[in-house]
Steps between C-alpha positions, in 0.01 A plus 500: 500500500380579842763474785510756773500508873129528610415805696375420849130594493345750735274335760206716396509355152314195608194690628240297672684174451281278709177638369629478145601130521169417663313677230691321219451161673126577535464603140693188372299265710178620345609462140266288286602134479652336200250286322704217353337157529705258702759775581567726802192704577644833619774742418717412812484126391627586158781708657595200714488277190733742319738507782512122500556487113802735470824302508865579558618237252283636222635857571856360499461332159373831349774701669766263367347513148529879488838548676749317290523795252485879538166671434584864418221685317538504126706187493440138388501407872197727582319365197571144614366565843185661357428205274582247779251681722224502241551132428481407868196715567329356186578148613318571825191602300542874541453736208839657485614764240773746437441875471796660329652850463802657337689719738803730458786362709874465541707212378867479604764434239823553686565626858842596607629657834875573495699638789754728335661661806697481711549158328318331208265220563224358282213437744288182477140579391357143527525234765679175448277189465492198728490138359126473551416807299325426167466750208742731674596657173150656491539676847521862419805698613457737796321798354213736583202503277399842367859640552595704205789379281808706551867539575638693796849533641560677829607491864285298738303647807358272755148622582383240760138411401489787251193668643439873549629512861820329381569772244428763752754343732755502215439863434567569873837317455584714198463215239348569168369220288451697181656318208601211727397133494323428831524169678196425703394198698165333457249545779272753674313584172428389153798494268317738254500759776885474520522578122261791544687667778835445325343655190383798701846554642676487162681168533635355173418144586382270785647166618287293738612217729362294782715559812565190716374695800152484350470158349845332489752317718447723808144341533609138470621220271497601134378307204553210424564414864227732630226742385699817503651688204847401409773728360396424143129557525369797299163655560351585166180713487310768313565863548179609329339786692197302605424775750414712189304222329564124431453305192595584138694837511341594170129440585427638842139440591430302181562138412799430286294335219557540120271804450606697805690829427846506652714769639835584358754341754638846574160599633462202737516607867575180666853436379825621645758680290807391710671174407451257786632142550550252794804304612562257786657593828808290412560733207394824690764418758778591244350838447433579869846381619669754260279799589656785696352832610306543824410196712134407461275559796474216745151402390624485137768233583397162350595140562818484291832482686620852409443854600228648275602845361288719273762623242496636246776295354765382448268211417393561142258298289399469142133395439416362161141397474389385155117466549246481215144623518223310308152365519482176696213256535321490837266197548253479791351164595125547577244241640138582589278277711147636430273602781157357536322786662693812406731398203566865432661555836864405516734377773845523345820320623835554339873410516774575249679208338789693342825521680845663470681164503365166608275672750398193697408747786417806301256423373471143389393434861210745473385373166545132597297567807219658308520209239461254784201691627360495149540122476316461832221732383466290181473188702224664718323603181497142383328399828227764445625823641447832318577853636218747518737766362751436218855418615778627268845344540779693333860413433673839427789539267760779520459587863871525558543771235223729629173318568454473127248221450273596791497869407419444137221245590343741747511786260340287223229372720446825684124539436412152615723504796373850619143362474547147624826415684439439872857432616845418387745260683870512405752220562858619450714248677219304648623158599864586494580487863386440861389835634147625420418861430229691324406851377168652408268793504338526840166365380652156458701473821245288686437246218876451454536425876188281500637281213840481657326355817341228281802390305743234643862597538750205497699647786276732706156340485334771303631778254367758757732368774779510248406871424503572869846360547646661177354839579554497874143615547216339685252648245704528187383757248570493120738757369353776276563474130720741308640350182768258376277222396199414289221637729621845395270560202197347676527716811689805414359553146143367521412492865445123537521370850834303501700272720822293488652221708809297487749298701879566530805373659785736566735470210716670236418345164280792391525550108836306484584196299473308828134538537465133396370159590794425736422817697134408529549128578781548757424832675182688413219233497637148520222255413284773350285495810442879484415485136221274610385718786507802276295324241252421762483862612462632141238249411304567820508876424359432159228281628400735781507814299313345210252310702385738781160665450641824648846597383740468802616859509485739793526864412449623849855378571608690194363827627668433834835460323448821306454683829826350616681617191359848551635499856847404366494806262389731782781374710733581206381857489486552879750788484329690227174414338509481116136377456197470721401131495184544707268459200666178413460372858133583500453323162683190610280478818180539287622218282574285798145545636343424168719200431426368855123527451529320169701216645254468790216448253690243299449191712292238338407709206450333165340572157465855371584653830831314505570616145441867605746456799762339277469785253559744775800314623663501154409868461685602819842406376438655160385819676860547644629558155502844320532538126756776541747272667791589719722805426745435214392141467145489397499120433474463874135571584466376856475775758579291799771244404792538256872456500710812579720658242799407718366210717529248206259212553395614848161675542464867565146550639335819381793551275410829333418677830811347658728632239330844498551531874868400466544752228306772689255530211160613649330522159574144398419374854171664497414381144569138595336529835192610322531212246530265794198644661305455180604136489399437848166667442439276197595197703252612766222549248569159358462341839190707585346423169468128595370560852129478549 
């Protein structure tokens, strides 16, 4: 699901980078050795063994096995992938199982978009196949999951990216969208936000398209001659309001198992009421070319060879969306490698295996990469390795519709995860390109960088050098996590320290029928070399996090990041203070001092003392959640990191306070400042409690 331009991180987010890396290296070096007879005798030796074991050809075979047919949730293709994965994992000696749910979801029956004025034209709603495409009849038409069924006929208004500022600009131009069908281009925010804003402004329907200025021919050669989106490519996607809550719309906060009470669909708060559907830019061109009315602002002009106008009319469209809603199966693939010393503690790694079409990039690449890491871990176990903590490897189903499988699994295993989960690593698009990037909570910045320095890159020497080049930074910093992928329930709902990484090549296949093997082999990752490198990275992360005596998390960096976020909010209210943030600054500094002292005592510690420190590390992330949750969306419990209501996937740090400042709402700002202070105090107490 996740695809958005990463925000360039603030320099203060990295905190004491050199000290943090030194501490992580020091802690890792002092981990207790593996005890296998005749095998490597320390953790780093096992890491090197894993990095030698992962194999590009093995990853390619799995990618090819899962990419010749579509894998959309609730279909035979998704079931086929799940069964294939379980069979492979079992063949390697791993105990793989399915954990299944029944989720309320949309199933398209017939999608029609007809231009009725000034001339009539039936628009194409599915790409044409190429000779190499197998099972193309199973590729779903272009449609948006969780759009309501409906029929609407009206004049068209072009709304640029369809975000609040765009509608404000239209109002200044005297253009009213009430009762109109709005045409919005993809980009700048999650598509569900575009439906939400259209709904707020009274639109009768939404048509989404990918403009060539964003990912089409203006960027380079298009498919099949290059990686960019051609005129036929349609970006499918969900418009579920995941910024309200992800997962089954009818069971928020509870797993969608047989005995769980369900809401009436009319009471679900994460589904739009405005019919929404996507088309290609080749089809959108007909609508845009016929539009009259004011000329669109210069920054709204796209890549098509025409003058973009906003309308309304005379372009007129009839939307006819026949979409059923029913319970569909969601099947997660779960593997556990038991820990020898702390089997109750869990290091969880996950990637989704479902896709909109073939999904060779999104996310067969991530799941293939994790499967290859699993194969290497199984080989190491046969040689005598065993982690100190339990490693959980998860293949999530239904991510594309709204993080379905991960959310229901987290909600089902809430009690165990709250007590025992150390960390979650997400792999959405890992392996599907050449440029490395990462995101995380600040406590994991240093270990992500440290591992990147240890993993070989086929073109840059190490993944860290790749990261430097891709980010343009000498000391690259992970982006902060908002939502849009399967880390969301772990971090935002339960407060489990989370990270993600991936590799990408600039391209335009996203969610189209052309996210396929040809795209991967020819343009994104020829030879599957970055699948191999990503598997090495994921496997090393699993080994290091599950095998280090002291968990490799630095909450002093986290406290520094919170201070930086507070400074951003004070800059925002520089012209008129809405809330006094000084108590939060003071609490963040106290937390920093306590976390720093705990980290200084962690060197070389083992036994019961190490257990107490690890408990304190787990408790600090949990402390950043509040049961009350965020205003109007109480599923989101994290007080520091969450997606914004209008940012889409992108993070909005200190979201509740930020929104209250924007809305000039002192009461809400003070309430959530105090909740933040309470969380910071609890994190401080957790750190102090483990200090002698």
